[in-house]
N, C-alpha and C positions, 0 to 999 in steps of 0.2 A: 567858657570857664570849665575847668576840669572837675568832674564830680569828686566828692570827698573820698569815696572808696577807691577811685583810681589813683588819687594822690597817695592814699595810705599804702597802696600796693607798690607804688613805684620804687621805693628804696629796696624792696626785696625781689624785684623782678628778675635779677640776675641769679637768684637762688631758686631755680625752677624746680628743684626736687622737693621743695617744701610745699606744704598745703597752702591754699589760698587764704586770704583774710576771712572770707565767708566760711570756709571750712573750719578755721581755727576757733572762731567765736560762735559757731552754729548753735542755736538753741539758747544762747545767753541773751540778757536784756539789751545788749548792744549789737546783736545781729542786725545786719543791714536788711531792710525790708525787701529789696529786689531779690535777695537770695532765698526768701521764704516762700515765694509764690512759684509753684511748679507748673500750673496749667497755662496754656496759651490763652490769652484773653479773647473773649468774644466781643466784637465790635459790630453794632448794627447802625444802619443809617436812620436819621430821625424820621424819614418818610416811609420807612419799612412798615408794613402792616403788622397788626398784632398776630395775625396768622403766621406770617413769615418769621417773626421774632420767636414765637412759641416753637415753631419747627426747629429753628436754629438752636434754641436752648435744649430741646429734646435730643437733637442729634449730637451735640457736644457734651451733653450730660453735665451742664453747669447750672448754677442757680441764679446767675446774674450776668448782665451784659452792660457794656459801656455804649452809650448813644453818642455818636460823633460822625461828622463828615470825614471822608477820606483825608488823612494827613492833617486834620484840624484838632485842636484841643477838645477834650470831652465836654459835651453839653449836659450830660446827665447820666444816671444809672437807672436801669430797669431790672427788676427781679421777677422770677417766676411767680412769687406770691403777689407782686403788684399786678401782673397780668391776669391772674386768676380772680383777684378782687375786682379788677376793672370789668371783667366779663360777668361775674356772678352778682356783684353788688352795685356796680356803677353803670350798668346797662351799656357797656362798651361793645362795639361791634368788632368782629375779627378783621374787618376792612379798615378800621380806624388806624391812623398813623401812630407809631409807638411813642413819639415825643409828647403826645398829649398825656400820657400816663407815667412818664419818667419822673424821677426825683432830680430836679434841675439843680445847677450849680453845686455839684457834689464836692464834698470835703476832699482836698488833695493833700498829700504829704510827699516830701522828696523821696525818691526811690532809695536814697542812701541814708534816710532817717533810721533811727533805731527801733527795735522791737518795743522797747520801753515806751517810746513816744507814741507809737501806734496804739499800744494798750491803753494808755491814759486818754488819748484823743477819742478812741472808739468807745471806751467805757463812759467817759464824761458825756458824750453826745448820744449815747445809745445807738451807735452806728453798726450796721451789719457789714458795710463795705466802705473802703476809702480808695480813691484813685491815686496811684503812684505816678509821679512825674519827674522828669529831668529838670535841672536848674533853669532851662530855657522854656519850661512849661509843656514840653512835648510829652505825650502819653507813653507810659511804660507798661503798666499792668493794673489789674484790679485785685486788691487785697481784701480778703474776707476774714471774719472771726475764726473760721476753721483753719486759716493759714497761721494763726498765732499759737505757738506751743504754750500750754499752761495758761490759757486765757482766763483771767480772773480766778486763779487758783486759790486754794486756802480758804474757801468759803467766804469770799469777799463780797458776794452779791448784796447781802444785807447791809454791810458797811457802806458800800457804794451808794445804796439807796438812801441811807441815813445822811450821808454827806450831801447828796444832791438836794434833799428837801430841807436842809438846815436853812432857816430864814433870819438868823441873827448869830452874832459871834458866840454867845453863851451856848446855844445849841450846837454850834460847830465845835466848841471846846469839849462838850460832852461826847460828840462823835469821835474826836481825836483820842480821848481817853479809851473809848471802846476799841479803836483801832489798835492802840498799844496793848490793851488787855488781850485781844485776839492774837496779836503777834507773839506775846509772851507764851500763850497756850500752844501756838504752832511750834515755837522753839522747844518748849518742854516735851512736845510729842515727836521731836526728831528732825524738824526742818533745819537744813544746814545754814550756816551764817551767811553765805553769799546769797542764797535764795531768799532768806528772811529779809536781808537788807534791801534787796531789789523789790520784794513784795511790799515792804514798808514804804519804800521810796515812791512806788506807784500810788499808794493811797495817800501818802503825804503830799504828793503833787496835786491830787484831787482836792485835798483839804485846802492847799494854798490857792488853787484856782477858785474855789468857792468863796474863800475869804476875800480874795481880790474882787470878785464880782459883788459881794455884799458891800464892801467898802466903797467900790467905785460908784455905786448907786447914790452915795452921799456927797459926791463931788461933781463939779462941772469941769470935766477934764478937757484939755485943749484938743482940737481936732487934728491930731498928728498920729502917725504910726509909732507905736511903742511896744516894748516887750519886757516882761519880768524875767530876769535871769537868775540862776542859782549857781553857786560855786562850792568849793570845798567838798566836804563829805556828801552833801546833798547832790552836788554836781557829779560826783563819782558814783552815785547810787549806793552809797555805803553808810547812809544814815541809820542809826539804830535807836537806842532809847535815851541817849544823852548827848544831843547835838545842838550846837548853836546855829543861829541864822547866819548865812552868808549869801547875800543876794544883792542885786543891783538892777537899775533900769537903763535901757538903751532906747533912744527915741530918734526920730528923723524929722527935724524942723523943715518947714517949707523953704526957709532961707537961713543961711548960717547966722545972719544977724539976729534971728529970732531965738537963738539957742538959750540965752540967759532967761528970756521971758518964758519959754516953754518949761525950762527946768524949775523956775519959781512956781509955776502952776502945778507941776507934777509932785513936788516935794511934800506938801501937806498930805496928799493922798498916799504917797509911799510911806510916810511916817505912820499914818493911821494903819496901813497894812502891817507894818512891822510890829506895832503895838498889839494888833489883833492876833497875829501869829504867836506872839509871846503869851497871850492869854490862852492860846490853844496848845501850849506846851513846848513851843519852839523858842528857846531862850534867846533874848537879845544878844547880839554879838558883843563881847567885851571890847573888841577892837573897833567896833562901829563899822564893820564891813556890811553895810546894809543900804538898801535903795533910798531910805530916808535921809542918808548923808549926801550932801550935795556933791561930795567927791566921787560918789558912785552912781549918780544919776546924770548920765552923760549922753550926748548925741553920738551917733555912729562914728562921726569923724573924730570926736574926742576920745572915744574908746580906742580907735586905731592909733591915735597919737600916744595914748597911755602905754599900750603894749609896745609900740615902737621905741619909746623912750626907755622902758624897762630893759629891753633887749640891748639897746645901744649903750646904756649906762648901768651895768649890773651892780649897783650899790646895794648895801644891806637891806634898805627898805624895799628896793625893787625886787630883790630875791625873796623877801617875805611875801610880797604881793604875788610873785610868780607861783608860789606854792598854793595859792588860793584861787587866783583868777584864771589860771590856765586849765582849770577843771570846770569850765563853764558849759551850761546847756540852757535852752529856753524852757519856760514853764507855761507862760500865758502871754497872750497878745499876738503881735505880728511876728511869728517865729522866724520869718525870712530875714529879719534884721540880724538875728543871732546867727542864722545859717550863713549869711554873707560875711559876717565878722569872722566866723570860724574858717570859712573858705579862704579869706584873705590872710588869716593868721597861720594856717597850717604849714606852709612851706618856709616861713620866716626863721624860726629858731635855728634850723640847720645852717643858716647863713650867718649866724652869730656864735661862732665857737667860743668866744670869750664869755658870753652869757652862759652857755652850757657848762663850761668849765667852772664858772662861779657857782652855778647851781650844784654841781657835783661836789665842790669843796664845802659848800654849806651842808649838803646832805651827809657828808662824812663826819661832820661835827656832832652828829647825833648817832651814837653807836648802839647796837643791840645790848641789852642788859646781861652780857655774858663775859666773864673774866677769861683771861688767856688759858687758865687751867681747866676751863669748862664749867666753872661754878657760876651760879646766878648772882648778879650784882644788884644790891638794893640801891634805890635812889630817892627814898622818901624822906630822908633826914629825920629830925626829931619829931616833926609833926605826924609823919606816917612811917614809923619805923618798920623795918623788915618787909617793905613793899616795893613793887616794881610798877612803874607807869607803863601799862601795855599800849597806850596810845602813842606816847613819844618814843619809848625805847623798844617797842615791839612792832606796831603797825607802821609807824612813820618810815623806817628804813625801806620797807617794801614799796610804800606809796611814793616816796621821793625817787627811788631808782626807776620805778615803772614810768613815772612822769618824764624824767629826763630822757629816757630812751624813746618814749613816745614822741617827745618834741624833736629829738634828733632825727628820727626816721619818719616824721610827718604822718604819724598815726593819729587819726581824728577821733579816737575813743577816749573816754574819761575814766572808766572803771579800772581799778588797779589790776584785778585778776585778768581782765581782758587785755589790758596793755601788756602784761607779762606774757600772755599767750601769743600775742601778735608779734611783739618785737623779738621773741626767741629765734625765729628763723633768720631775721635780719642780722642778729648777733651771732648766728651759727651756734646757738646753744642746742644741745640735744633735747629731744622731747622729754626725756626723763628728768633732766635738770629743770626744765620749765614746769613740769608737773610738780616736782618737789618744792619749787618756790611758791606756786599757787596754793598747794596744800599747807605749807608752812604759814602763809599769810592767813589762810582760812582758819587754822588752829588758833592763831592769835586773836582773830576776830571772834571766834566762838567763846574764848575765855573772856574777852571784853564784854560780850553780850551777857554772859553769865554774871559777871561782876556788876554790870549796870542794873540788871534785874534785882540784885541784892540791895540796891538803894544806897543812900548816903549823900554826903555833900557833893556838889558838882565837881570839886577838885579831887575827889577820891573815888569816883565811880568807875574810873579806868584803872585803878590800882588793884593789884592782886598780891596777897601774901602767899608765897610759894608753900608755906607750911600748911596752908588750908587746901592745897591741891593734893590729889592722889599721887602716888609714886609714878604711875604711868603718865599722868598729866605733866608732872615736873620733867620727866625724861623727854616727852614730846615737845615741851616748851623750850628746853635746851636745844633740841634739834632744830626747832623753828628759828631760834636765834642764830644758830650756825648757818642756816640757809640765808638769813639776812646778812650775815657777815660775808658770805660768799658773793652776794650781790654788790656789797660795798667794795669788796676787793676788786671786782670787775669794773666798777665805777672808777676806782683809783687808777687801775691800769689803763683804762681807756681815755680818761680825761686829764689826769694829773701827773702822768709820767714825763 
């Protein structure tokens, strides 16, 4: 099976003068983990003595090594601190074999998983290292906290601790409030919208994970592999202060005939999780796109069928689902179920040009709030006069365009800004045009966050009255809408001519 990053690069391989996928998204939350580790990994045999392992660590000037037989999957990890403790406190001998003091069955992540996933995994389990592997399980490298840029930035340590010790939904709801208060403070002190949303998404993932753990303790779940997935803004790492839940469950029954029985056993648990997340400030989805809905609690085979049917028959409902479900990522459980679904899905949209054309047609039905004479256009009607919906008429044109091009070019990223960065070379867009699009999207997102922090009803927290903006803000908003219009013009030329 071709690794995700290789698939993502394939469509742009003929454009060799452009930067690689890793270079384009370097340092973002969707950076591939294999690109972050610069050191050659140290591998020691299980029967190597502590003396030999200490010498190897000293010579290579690294803090940890993988314990494995030649050509075999890792058996464990051993760190310099482990060996010092073994000798000083556990009466270990320098002639003892290393495997006695290793951390066995180390946590592994796909080498093409994202930086965001590693941050969440390592923070949740308080890990200093994780092993990176290929889809076939073969060893790639050893990732440490030091390899992660901005690890637990923004003073998150106290919040992580608070989330981890929460022992009921009420205490978790209070921790979620503390997270949002801290996020508001970071934004007020200058954190950018993209960084803020990714910071929030990491902590929101930890909240979701802890909620699932707390609720799972109350249920007798079936003994099958399953994973909790998120879609929409949470799947894109763009969740801010006013987002609905968009989630689902994927499971693998032992036999296809057991599917209905397994689903029936999982649904009460999923509904309880949805309710608990709502109590923590993650509003129930008005469209019921949630794991507690039987339509979105599906076996792996059923999920593949759903995606295949949406692409084969791009009807209005299928297009609506595409704008949500194609932004999927795993949060809790057996992540490999979601990884395999994504790998299966990645090359398919390009084989369905009618589906991509329908997506583009639907995207063009939602135009930026800018008149042809360059004036801002209000869309709030009598209920919200003189306002613009920055979610629908501001952010959505960028999100939809980035998604369509990511699907066409088999880019396995979900974040809008990263999608725009990566597809630019495949579309032969200049670097300056890509930067202009990303900065325009970021401006819209900043104004959305400012408005959400101002409070109000759910239907108005994404609305802005241009009269309340400064003159420079209005000017920049108009330019952002012009950039969105340029993206839509490109969509029209590429898919609808």
